[in-house]
C-alpha distance (Angstrom), angle and dihedral (degrees) to the residues before:
residue distance angle dihedral
M1 . . .
E2 3.80 . .
K3 3.74 126.7 .
T4 3.78 127.9 -153.8
E5 3.77 141.8 141.1
R6 3.85 139.1 -127.0
S7 3.66 136.6 -171.3
I8 3.78 114.4 -116.2
K9 3.79 91.5 -114.4
M10 3.83 88.9 54.6
L11 3.78 90.0 50.5
I12 3.81 92.3 49.9
D13 3.79 91.5 50.9
Q14 3.86 91.2 48.3
I15 3.85 90.0 55.6
S16 3.79 91.2 48.1
A17 3.81 88.7 49.2
G18 3.94 92.9 52.0
E19 3.83 89.0 -112.2
I20 3.72 94.8 121.2
K21 3.77 116.2 44.3
L22 3.80 138.5 170.7
P23 3.84 118.8 -114.1
E24 3.71 117.3 -135.2
I25 3.83 92.2 -103.6
Q26 3.72 89.1 72.0
R27 3.83 117.8 97.3
G28 3.68 126.7 -140.6
Y29 3.93 130.8 -68.4
V30 3.77 108.0 -89.1
W31 3.76 107.8 166.1
Q32 3.84 118.3 126.4
P33 3.73 122.8 -139.8
T34 3.91 90.2 -101.3
Q35 3.80 91.7 58.8
V36 3.82 88.7 48.9
A37 3.73 90.4 52.4
K38 3.80 93.3 49.1
L39 3.91 89.9 50.8
I40 3.85 89.0 54.9
D41 3.78 89.8 46.6
S42 3.73 91.2 53.5
L43 3.74 94.8 49.1
Y44 3.78 91.5 46.1
R45 3.86 89.4 53.2
E46 3.79 90.5 44.1
Y47 3.74 92.7 -119.0
P48 3.87 119.9 156.6
S49 3.77 112.2 -89.5
G50 3.83 101.1 178.2
S51 3.76 134.6 -101.9
L52 3.76 132.1 -88.2
L53 3.76 132.5 -113.3
L54 3.79 122.1 -155.5
W55 3.80 140.9 170.6
K56 3.74 125.4 -124.2
T57 3.77 113.8 -167.0
G58 3.77 143.4 149.1
E59 3.86 90.3 -134.9
T60 3.80 122.3 93.3
P61 3.72 106.3 -131.0
L62 3.77 126.0 -170.5
T63 3.75 110.7 -90.6
R64 3.83 138.5 -161.0
D65 3.79 127.6 -139.9
A66 3.80 115.9 -98.7
A67 3.89 114.3 -125.5
I68 3.78 94.4 -114.5
G69 3.72 99.3 117.8
A70 3.85 94.6 -120.7
T71 3.77 140.1 76.9
P72 3.80 111.1 -108.3
Q73 3.88 117.1 -132.2
E74 3.77 121.2 -102.3
S75 3.76 105.7 -88.5
T76 3.87 117.9 -117.4
V77 3.75 91.1 -158.8
P78 3.82 132.0 45.4
P79 3.75 106.9 -75.8
L80 3.90 127.8 -125.7
Y81 3.79 118.0 -129.6
L82 3.79 118.3 -136.2
L83 3.71 116.3 -130.0
D84 3.79 104.1 165.5
G85 3.77 122.7 22.1
Q86 3.77 103.3 44.3
Q87 3.89 96.0 131.6
R88 3.85 92.3 47.5
L89 3.77 97.8 46.0
T90 3.82 94.2 41.0
S91 3.81 90.6 49.2
L92 3.78 90.3 50.6
H93 3.88 93.2 47.2
R94 3.79 90.2 51.8
I95 3.93 91.0 52.3
F96 3.69 93.6 45.1
N97 3.82 89.9 51.0
N98 3.84 100.1 42.2
H99 3.70 95.0 -111.2
D100 3.88 114.0 -169.7
D101 3.82 91.2 -126.2
A102 3.81 95.7 47.8
Q103 3.79 102.7 55.9
I104 3.81 95.3 146.9
V105 3.74 117.8 176.3
F106 3.82 133.8 -161.6
D107 3.81 124.5 -140.5
I108 3.91 100.9 -140.9
E109 3.89 91.6 -162.5
N110 3.80 101.0 47.4
E111 3.90 98.4 24.7
T112 3.71 94.7 -126.5
F113 3.89 136.9 138.4
Q114 3.83 135.8 -142.0
N115 3.64 142.6 143.9
Q116 3.75 116.6 -79.2
S117 3.82 117.5 -90.1
S118 3.83 139.2 174.1
S119 3.92 90.6 -93.9
T120 3.84 95.1 48.5
K121 3.82 90.0 50.8
N122 3.72 90.1 60.6
D123 3.80 95.1 42.1
S124 3.74 118.6 90.6
R125 3.85 92.2 -155.9
W126 3.85 91.8 66.1
I127 3.87 117.3 77.1
K128 3.75 128.3 -179.4
V129 3.86 113.5 -106.5
Y130 3.83 88.9 -141.3
D131 3.85 89.0 60.2
V132 3.85 90.2 58.6
L133 3.87 95.9 39.8
R134 3.79 97.8 48.2
D135 3.80 118.3 108.9
D136 3.75 94.5 -117.5
A137 3.77 96.0 44.1
D138 3.90 113.2 141.9
L139 3.74 104.7 -152.0
F140 3.91 93.1 -176.2
E141 3.76 92.1 54.8
M142 3.84 87.8 49.1
Q143 3.73 93.5 48.2
G144 3.87 90.3 51.5
N145 3.85 91.4 50.0
L146 3.81 92.1 51.5
L147 3.76 89.9 49.1
D148 3.81 92.1 49.0
A149 3.94 86.8 51.0
D150 3.82 90.6 59.7
V151 3.83 94.6 -116.0
R152 3.77 109.7 -176.4
A153 3.91 97.0 -114.8
S154 3.73 134.7 82.8
S155 3.73 122.6 -100.3
K156 3.78 89.7 -109.0
E157 3.70 96.0 50.5
I158 3.76 92.4 46.4
G159 3.70 89.3 54.0
R160 3.64 94.3 47.7
R161 3.82 93.1 51.3
L162 3.78 92.5 49.2
S163 3.85 91.1 50.0
K164 3.80 88.6 48.3
L165 3.73 91.7 51.6
A166 3.86 93.0 46.5
A167 3.76 89.1 49.7
I168 3.91 89.3 70.9
K169 3.82 89.1 85.9
N170 3.76 88.9 63.5
R171 3.82 96.9 47.5
I172 3.75 110.5 119.5
Y173 3.85 130.0 -123.1
Y174 3.81 118.9 -159.9
M175 3.77 112.5 -136.0
E176 3.78 132.6 -158.6
L177 3.73 115.3 -158.9
L178 3.71 121.3 -156.5
V179 3.75 111.7 -146.3
G180 3.73 130.4 -174.3
F181 3.78 99.0 17.9
G182 3.85 125.1 129.1
Y183 3.76 123.9 -132.2
D184 3.87 92.1 -100.5
E185 3.81 90.9 56.4
I186 3.76 92.3 41.8
A187 3.82 88.9 56.1
Q188 3.81 92.0 50.8
I189 3.92 89.3 48.9
F190 3.85 89.2 48.8
V191 3.89 90.4 52.8
R192 3.69 92.2 47.3
V193 3.83 96.2 47.7
N194 3.78 88.0 52.3
S195 3.80 98.3 39.6
G196 3.91 92.8 98.1
R197 3.79 93.0 49.6
A198 3.74 136.3 81.1
L199 3.86 93.2 -87.0
K200 3.79 112.2 143.2
T201 3.84 120.0 -129.9
T202 3.80 88.0 -106.5
D203 3.75 92.0 57.2
L204 3.78 92.3 54.2
T205 3.77 90.7 43.6
L206 3.84 90.1 53.5
A207 3.73 92.7 49.5
M208 3.86 90.7 53.7
L209 3.83 94.1 42.4
S210 3.75 94.3 50.3
A211 3.85 90.9 59.5
R212 3.78 93.3 53.9
W213 3.88 98.7 31.3
P214 3.73 107.5 36.5
G215 3.83 114.0 -153.5
I216 3.78 96.1 26.2
L217 3.87 93.9 119.8
Q218 3.91 89.5 53.3
K219 3.88 89.5 50.1
L220 3.89 89.7 51.0
E221 3.80 94.2 44.2
D222 3.76 93.1 49.0
E223 3.76 92.4 48.5
A224 3.73 90.4 47.9
A225 3.89 92.4 49.6
Y226 3.84 87.2 49.7
W227 3.75 90.5 59.3
T228 3.74 95.6 38.6
Q229 3.73 88.6 60.4
R230 3.78 89.7 56.5
H231 3.75 95.8 50.9
Y232 3.84 97.9 -93.8
P233 3.84 100.3 109.5
D234 3.90 90.0 151.1
L235 3.80 88.5 69.7
D236 3.84 85.9 82.0
V237 3.78 132.3 145.5
T238 3.75 92.2 -79.7
F239 3.86 90.9 56.2
L240 3.79 95.1 42.2
T241 3.87 89.9 50.8
R242 3.77 90.1 53.0
A243 3.88 88.5 47.0
L244 3.72 91.2 51.6
A245 3.79 90.7 50.0
G246 3.80 88.9 50.3
A247 3.80 92.4 50.2
V248 3.83 92.9 47.6
L249 3.72 104.5 34.9
G250 3.88 101.6 25.5
R251 3.84 91.9 -126.4
G252 3.84 144.0 66.1
L253 3.86 126.4 -68.8
S254 3.74 112.8 -97.3
T255 3.82 139.4 153.8
W256 3.88 86.5 -92.0
S257 3.78 98.8 44.4
H258 3.80 102.5 43.4
S259 3.88 90.6 74.7
R260 3.68 89.2 54.2
L261 3.85 90.9 51.8
V262 3.91 89.7 51.4
A263 3.83 89.9 51.5
A264 3.86 92.7 51.1
T265 3.84 114.9 116.2
D266 3.66 122.8 -104.3
D267 3.77 91.6 -108.7
A268 3.83 93.0 53.7
L269 3.91 91.7 47.6
N270 3.83 92.2 48.9
A271 3.74 90.1 45.9
G272 3.82 92.7 47.9
W273 3.75 90.5 49.0
K274 3.82 93.4 52.7
T275 3.76 89.3 50.0
V276 3.84 90.3 53.2
Q277 3.76 94.6 50.8
R278 3.81 95.7 42.9
G279 3.81 91.5 44.9
L280 3.68 93.8 53.2
R281 3.84 95.9 47.4
H282 3.86 87.8 54.4
L283 3.82 98.2 42.0
V284 3.71 102.8 44.0
P285 3.76 97.4 55.8
L286 3.85 88.1 46.6
L287 3.78 90.0 55.2
K288 3.77 93.3 41.0
E289 3.95 98.2 49.0
N290 3.69 102.4 31.4
L291 3.94 102.3 34.7
K292 3.70 96.6 24.0
I293 3.73 90.9 -125.7
T294 3.84 96.5 153.4
S295 3.75 96.6 161.5
S296 3.76 133.9 46.6
A297 3.85 85.3 -130.3
L298 3.79 88.8 77.2
I299 3.86 93.2 59.1
P300 3.77 110.0 90.2
S301 3.70 97.8 -165.6
H302 3.78 119.7 24.2
M303 3.74 89.8 -168.2
A304 3.81 86.4 74.6
L305 3.68 88.8 68.3
L306 3.85 96.4 59.4
P307 3.96 100.2 77.0
L308 3.93 87.5 44.5
V309 3.82 94.3 49.6
I310 3.84 89.2 51.3
F311 3.82 91.6 45.4
L312 3.75 95.6 50.5
G313 3.84 93.7 36.9
E314 3.78 93.0 57.2
R315 3.74 105.6 33.6
P316 3.91 119.2 104.2
D317 3.78 119.0 -84.1
M318 3.89 95.5 -100.0
P319 3.84 136.1 116.1
L320 3.76 116.2 -70.6
D321 3.75 108.6 -122.8
T322 3.75 123.0 -132.9
E323 3.82 98.4 -111.7
T324 3.87 92.5 49.4
R325 3.80 89.8 46.6
D326 3.71 94.4 51.1
G327 3.84 92.2 42.7
I328 3.73 90.9 55.9
L329 3.80 92.1 52.8
Y330 3.80 91.6 43.1
W331 3.68 92.4 53.2
F332 3.84 91.8 46.5
L333 3.67 92.6 54.2
L334 3.83 94.2 47.9
A335 3.80 94.4 42.7
N336 3.86 86.5 58.3
L337 3.83 96.1 44.4
R338 3.84 91.9 47.0
N339 3.84 91.1 49.2
R340 3.91 87.4 -125.5
Y341 3.89 92.7 178.8
S342 3.70 99.9 32.9
S343 3.84 91.7 106.5
S344 3.72 134.5 14.0
T345 3.80 89.2 20.0
D346 3.77 97.3 169.2
T347 3.80 90.8 47.4
M348 3.89 94.1 51.5
L349 3.76 92.6 45.3
G350 3.73 90.1 50.2
R351 3.76 87.5 57.8
D352 3.83 99.7 40.3
I353 3.86 100.6 43.1
P354 3.85 95.2 55.7
T355 3.79 87.7 46.5
V356 3.84 92.3 62.8
R357 3.86 88.2 59.2
E358 3.71 93.0 54.6
P359 3.91 125.9 86.7
E360 3.88 112.0 -83.9
P361 3.87 89.3 18.6
I362 3.89 97.5 175.0
R363 3.87 94.5 47.9
K364 3.75 86.2 52.2
L365 3.76 96.5 47.8
L366 3.81 88.6 51.1
A367 3.96 87.1 48.5
N368 3.84 88.3 53.4
L369 3.89 86.0 58.0
G370 3.78 90.5 49.2
V371 3.72 95.4 -121.2
I372 3.82 103.4 122.1
G373 3.73 110.8 120.6
T374 3.74 97.2 13.5
R375 3.84 136.8 91.2
I376 3.77 112.8 -133.3
E377 3.74 111.2 -136.0
I378 3.87 122.3 -174.5
T379 3.78 109.9 -141.8
P380 3.79 131.7 -165.6
Q381 3.65 88.6 -108.7
D382 3.96 90.7 59.5
L383 3.81 87.4 59.4
T384 3.80 96.4 46.7
G385 3.80 111.1 116.2
K386 3.82 94.3 3.1
T387 3.79 118.8 137.2
R388 3.83 138.9 -176.2
E389 3.82 88.9 -71.5
S390 3.84 91.3 64.4
A391 3.88 125.9 92.7
Y392 3.79 87.1 -119.7
F393 3.77 92.6 67.7
P394 3.84 97.9 70.2
L395 3.79 85.9 41.4
S396 3.77 87.4 56.9
Y397 3.83 86.7 57.3
L398 3.83 91.9 48.1
V399 3.74 93.9 55.5
A400 3.76 91.2 46.3
K401 3.76 90.1 51.7
K402 3.79 91.9 49.1
A403 3.81 89.3 49.3
G404 3.85 90.0 56.3
A405 3.84 94.9 -111.7
L406 3.89 112.5 -170.0
D407 3.80 130.5 -152.4
W408 3.85 111.8 -99.1
W409 3.79 91.3 -129.6
F410 3.69 112.5 30.4
G411 3.85 99.6 29.7
T412 3.74 90.8 -131.5
E413 3.78 125.2 135.8
I414 3.79 110.3 -93.1
S415 3.82 112.3 -103.7
A416 3.78 131.0 -172.1
I417 3.83 90.7 -148.9
A418 3.83 97.1 46.8
E419 3.92 113.8 128.7
D420 3.69 142.1 -160.7
H421 3.89 115.0 10.6
I422 3.70 94.0 -4.3
K423 3.80 96.7 48.0
L424 3.82 109.1 134.6
E425 3.77 123.7 -106.1
H426 3.84 129.5 176.9
H427 3.82 107.7 -113.6
H428 3.79 129.6 -155.3
I429 3.72 103.6 -126.9
H430 3.82 90.2 -158.6
P431 3.77 99.5 40.0
Q432 3.78 117.8 -118.6
A433 3.89 90.0 -126.8
T434 3.87 90.9 60.9
L435 3.85 94.0 50.1
K436 3.83 106.7 37.8
N437 3.81 93.7 72.6
H438 3.72 98.0 29.4
P439 3.89 117.0 135.0
K440 3.80 88.9 -121.0
R441 3.79 88.7 64.1
Y442 3.85 101.8 -134.7
S443 3.79 114.2 -157.4
K444 3.74 125.7 -122.3
A445 3.77 88.6 -109.3
E446 3.87 92.9 54.6
I447 3.74 92.5 47.6
N448 3.69 94.6 52.1
D449 3.85 91.4 40.8
L450 3.79 112.9 144.2
A451 3.84 87.3 -122.9
N452 3.79 88.9 65.9
L453 3.87 94.4 55.6
A454 3.79 125.9 94.7
F455 3.80 129.8 174.5
I456 3.81 113.7 -119.7
S457 3.90 136.8 142.4
G458 3.90 119.4 -79.7
K459 3.80 87.6 -114.2
A460 3.79 92.7 56.2
N461 3.66 89.9 46.3
R462 3.80 94.6 52.1
K463 3.88 90.8 44.4
I464 3.83 89.2 55.2
S465 3.82 92.9 46.2
D466 3.76 112.2 160.7
R467 3.83 97.8 -26.5
S468 3.73 121.1 130.7
P469 3.80 119.3 -110.8
S470 3.81 88.6 -119.1
V471 3.87 82.0 70.4
Y472 3.77 109.7 33.1
F473 3.84 95.8 40.9
V474 3.75 86.8 68.2
D475 3.85 112.3 17.1
D476 3.92 105.8 54.9
G477 3.92 97.4 91.4
P478 3.83 108.2 -75.3
P479 3.69 107.7 19.1
L480 3.80 121.2 -114.0
T481 3.81 108.4 -90.1
K482 3.80 124.9 -133.8
E483 3.82 87.9 -111.1
E484 3.79 93.9 53.8
L485 3.74 92.8 50.0
A486 3.79 91.4 42.9
A487 3.80 91.3 59.9
H488 3.82 87.7 59.5
F489 3.74 90.2 44.3
V490 3.86 90.7 -116.3
P491 3.86 113.2 151.7
Y492 3.84 115.1 -118.0
D493 3.72 95.6 -150.2
E494 3.79 105.5 124.8
P495 3.89 96.9 -145.5
L496 3.75 89.6 60.3
R497 3.85 91.0 64.3
D498 3.68 91.9 74.7
A499 3.80 121.1 90.5
A500 3.82 89.2 -131.1
S501 3.80 88.8 68.1
Y502 3.83 95.6 42.7
R503 3.79 95.8 122.5
E504 3.83 88.9 50.4
F505 3.83 89.3 52.0
L506 3.78 91.1 52.2
A507 3.80 92.6 51.3
E508 3.84 91.9 49.7
R509 3.79 94.4 46.3
R510 3.77 92.5 47.4
R511 3.71 88.8 54.0
L512 3.88 91.4 52.8
L513 3.79 92.4 44.4
A514 3.80 92.9 48.2
A515 3.66 93.5 51.8
A516 3.73 92.2 48.3
M517 3.83 93.1 48.0
T518 3.81 90.9 50.4
E519 3.76 92.4 50.3
L520 3.79 89.6 49.3
L521 3.95 90.4 53.4
D522 3.83 91.4 46.1
S523 3.81 90.1 52.4
F524 3.83 88.8 63.9
R525 3.85 100.0 33.3
P526 3.77 111.0 115.9
T527 3.76 117.4 -119.8
W528 3.79 91.5 -128.6
L529 3.82 90.8 67.7
T530 3.86 82.9 78.7
Q531 3.69 126.2 -79.2
A532 3.72 102.3 -118.6
A533 3.84 113.9 18.7
A534 3.76 121.7 156.9
P535 3.90 119.3 -101.1
A536 3.77 114.9 -89.9
E537 3.81 115.4 -92.9
V538 3.75 109.3 -96.0
Q539 3.82 114.7 -121.2
P540 3.75 117.2 -140.0
G541 3.88 112.0 -97.7
S542 3.69 122.4 -103.9
T543 3.93 129.6 -175.1
L544 3.69 139.7 -163.4
E545 3.82 120.7 -168.2
F546 3.73 127.3 -169.4
V547 3.86 123.2 -163.8
L548 3.81 116.9 -173.4
Y549 3.83 118.6 -149.6
Q550 3.68 107.7 -166.1
S551 3.83 139.4 -171.8
R552 3.75 136.1 173.2
W553 3.79 91.6 -139.0
D554 3.73 106.8 37.8
I555 3.80 140.2 39.3
S556 3.78 110.8 -68.9
K557 3.84 115.4 -135.7
I558 3.73 136.0 -156.2
V559 3.83 118.0 -146.0
A560 3.77 113.6 -151.7
T561 3.67 123.9 -158.9
A562 3.79 117.1 -171.7
R563 3.79 125.9 -172.9
V564 3.84 124.6 -166.9
D565 3.73 116.2 172.2
D566 3.82 104.0 -49.3
V567 3.85 96.1 -20.8
T568 3.81 121.3 100.1
W569 3.79 123.0 -169.2
T570 3.75 127.7 -174.2
G571 3.84 126.8 -170.7
S572 3.84 138.5 146.6
F573 3.86 139.3 -137.2
S574 3.77 135.6 -179.9
F575 3.83 115.4 -85.2
D576 3.71 89.7 -151.4
G577 3.79 90.6 51.8
L578 3.83 87.4 52.8
V579 3.79 90.7 50.2
A580 3.83 91.3 51.4
A581 3.83 91.3 46.7
I582 3.81 93.7 54.0
D583 3.76 90.2 43.5
A584 3.81 88.6 55.0
A585 3.71 90.8 45.8
S586 3.80 91.2 55.2
N587 3.84 84.5 63.7
G588 3.77 91.3 50.1
L589 3.90 92.7 -104.1
D590 3.80 127.9 139.5
S591 3.86 117.9 -137.8
D592 3.67 141.8 164.6
L593 3.92 134.9 -105.5
E594 3.77 124.6 -169.7
V595 3.82 109.0 -127.8
A596 3.78 117.9 -174.5
G597 3.71 92.1 -15.1
Q598 3.82 95.2 -51.1
T599 3.93 125.2 103.1
T600 3.74 106.6 -117.4
P601 3.92 122.6 -167.8
V602 3.77 117.9 -118.1
Q603 3.83 103.5 -141.6
V604 3.67 121.8 -155.1
E605 3.72 120.5 -162.3
G606 3.81 112.2 176.3
D607 3.88 103.1 -61.4
T608 3.86 94.1 -15.4
V609 3.94 125.3 96.7
K610 3.76 119.0 -161.4
I611 3.83 124.3 -167.7
A612 3.80 126.5 172.7
V613 3.79 110.1 -127.5
G614 3.80 112.0 176.7
P615 3.81 109.5 -55.8
Y616 3.71 93.4 -13.4
L617 3.74 133.2 82.5
V618 3.72 97.1 -149.4
S619 3.80 112.9 -154.3
G620 3.77 139.2 175.1
T621 3.80 147.8 125.3
I622 3.78 119.0 -62.8
E623 3.86 87.2 -110.9
A624 3.86 91.7 53.9
W625 3.80 92.4 48.7
R626 3.88 88.7 50.7
D627 3.87 91.7 45.9
M628 3.90 87.4 53.8
M629 3.82 90.8 48.1
A630 3.79 91.2 51.2
H631 3.78 91.8 48.5
E632 3.83 91.2 51.0
Q633 3.85 90.0 50.9
D634 3.74 89.8 52.1
Q635 3.87 89.7 53.8
A636 3.93 97.4 37.2
L637 3.74 122.5 148.5
P638 3.79 123.5 -150.3
L639 3.82 114.0 -87.8
S640 3.95 87.6 -125.4
Q641 3.82 85.9 70.3
L642 3.83 93.9 58.1
P643 3.78 106.1 127.9
N644 3.87 123.5 -135.0
L645 3.74 108.3 -97.0
E646 3.71 131.9 -157.9
E647 3.83 98.2 -149.8
A648 3.82 131.1 -173.0
P649 3.79 128.1 168.3
W650 3.77 116.2 -105.0
I651 3.81 115.5 -98.3
G652 3.74 111.3 -163.2
E653 3.70 147.2 48.4
L654 3.80 120.9 -34.7
I655 3.77 128.4 -126.1
A656 3.76 123.6 -149.0
F657 3.79 112.1 -111.9
P658 3.91 126.1 173.3
V659 3.82 115.7 -125.8
S660 3.76 86.3 -135.8
S661 3.81 92.2 70.0
V662 3.86 94.8 51.0
E663 3.84 108.3 121.1
């Protein structure tokens, strides 16, 4: 190993000259402008910002393009390959070259940094970092301009701050150069260097795969781009890596199985990749044309695609009979509604993927769900308390689409892939503003209930604004007809348009939606599941509601309210503690969370995280937990409104509860 050092300016020039490159094992650039601003702030204050790890080799490994917005020159010397420091050096290169996504500005008065905004553009205190760092920068002229603009700082202080900022280009990064290592060893080193960071299992898998199967990352990125262009951006590199693992190993991708995937033979990897490509090209058109799933945003769990991708990718090249086709779609709908992969994902995939390789695969998949010999009926009670985070929400779109629902402004059919002024939004039929302060004290969960949401264009939504349906159903030009409302399963009864009858409105719309959803399921239900089975027994409804109370200066808290039958439990826990626990889980690490004053273990099983909250053992994938947290942040209330709670730990049995159903 060699050790050396370089100034930031020298490193930037080396990147531009093609003398520092990214090996294929690196993933893409992910930093946000806020992170870039923090890096510049650290360098300005002369805080430590880490060292760099590079590889010096006589080999010519496959590389990937750096996200610098320019094509580097052809190097005249053997290049170095960057293993650790990509986010920092890419960010700095962007700043030094005035990249559109790195417009970091400096407040000369308060010595703070942020991304450029409309307000900073018109404020003389803010200057672009690029203008100070550029080679032809005239600091004396800038100093004079700032003085003329009446900046609240002395001439001497302005000059000192500009010089300090300009000195960033001379800051030193210490570099360790790995010499004499082959690509296989470099991949191992890369994995170990990143093992304590928030790299996903798929990232580590790809690093190892790219060493023994050169070009795999490009294959995955090309395939992901293919589907992004067709409105399926969630079929990304991470999903495709999981699909490849499923095809090769017959199970999900976990910290245990990724080493087995890397150890697979070339023939197995090539066959698996062909299965994934072929399966997707059969499955996506089936979902698009037969279910009207025209975008991956309508798919609650992409894990539910994996067994079907492998089934269709490996089946003989012959026509797909009607019963098999419908059985595929029926299983897909039910697997999502039943949160098949919300917990123990790897275990479930390890059961379902081998099933599709057996005789009568679709029948056995449905048997795995426990629906043989029953007719699945969705009831209004199933929809009670469900929100847009529930798997029933995209299903409500599908039934409206099937019913020919039209936009309430343009009169066009609703479309999940519509763009510009007809882009679809979910609209509160009874506006939030008319419900929040109503004397009947409707809860947050009631206001955001799935039964209060309809799919209309953004323009129609803005036109309606916060007006009551008793007004906008009849006053916007031609009134909405009974048929137009019926296609959205909105009850026509005039008394239900008043906020005072909101709970009755929810009950009636749930009834209409549930009937339409059951009809949709029945339309795909294979006849061999039995012609006249009794409806499945309805289980008593249970709910779990989270409310985030947030502050920039104090510990943010989530208040959880759980209801089971006639029992209600309320407790709280730290939102930051939850974020830290989920971050630890992303690295496969168990941790603890204090819930209602009691330390509760955060269990990690593969890609599934389980946390006891009151009477429930709440479980879901890391992505599902992060989606829930992001939703809560969108709906957060000020910490000053946190109610006084009488909390006590739950004593008793725990009931499984998917995090995707948290209100």
